[in-house]
N, C-alpha and C positions, 0 to 999 in steps of 0.2 A: 400577468399571464392569468387564463379565465376558466373557469368552470361554468362548461355554461350546462344546465341542469333543464332538461325536457321532459312534460308531464303529459300525457293525455288528456286529452279534454273528451276525447271521446270515443268510444267501442274499440276494442281493435281490430276491429273488419273496416270500420271507417278506416282508422286509419293504417292500414294495410293497400286503398284501395290510392294510396299518394308515397307507396314506398318506394317503388322506381326512381319517382322526381324527386326524392330526397336522397336515394344514395348518389345519383347523377351530380344532386346539389352538394354531398359533405366529401366526392371526388375531386368537382373542382376547387375545395378551398382545402386537401389536402395537395390538390396539384401545386398550387400556391405555394405552401407553406404555413399555411395559417393555421391548419387542425395538425393538432398532436399523436391522439389521440382519439376513439369514441368507439361505443356500443351502449346498447341495452341494459339497464337497471332489471334488474330481478325482486322482487316478481317484476314482469315484463307491464308495470307503466309507462315507460317513459325511459328515456336516455342522457346519455351526461356523453359532453365533448370536453377536450380540451385544448388551448389556443392559446395563441401567443403572439408578437409583435407586428399587434394593430392596437391602436386606441380605443377607449369603451365607446364612443360615441359609434365608429367605425366594427366591432361588435357585435350592437346592436341591431344596426342597416343589415350585416350581415345574419342576426336570426328572422330580424322581420323580412329576408329575402327566402325563409328557410318555407321550401312548398307546407310542410308541416303546416306551420304558422300562416300564409296566405290559403291553405282549406280550412282555417277554423282549427283543427285536429291537435293542439299544443297551447302550450304557453311553454316558454322559459323564465331560466332563474338562474341570472347572471351575476358568480362571483367575480370581482376580480381578489389575485393575490400576488407579491413577489414571490417567487423561485427560487431562493437566495441557496439553494442546495440541489440537485435534483441526481438521476444516476449517468454513470459517466454518456449513456445512451443522448441522454436530454442536455450536455453539459453547453451545446449551444445557445439553450435559450434562458439561461441562470440568469439571474438577474442582482444589481448588487441591491442592498439595503438600504432602505429612504434616512435620510441621517433625523 
């Protein structure tokens, strides 16, 4: 599983110009089951996405396709972790610990 933390590299006004495209991009990955949760950080200087079911290479490609990334208004920090415990609602994405 991945925590995709994005930080704005441009003023929020510049980010807002690409919001519709970003939301459409998010929607596509929710529909495919890759994205599990997302939202704005507080204070509003970026956002966070929880994602799973893909490789590190795939998640980096997905981040590179974000309209925010393409427009140069954000940068991603991607952290991979093993989700060995989850709520019942996220049981399908639990992973076995590495030996």
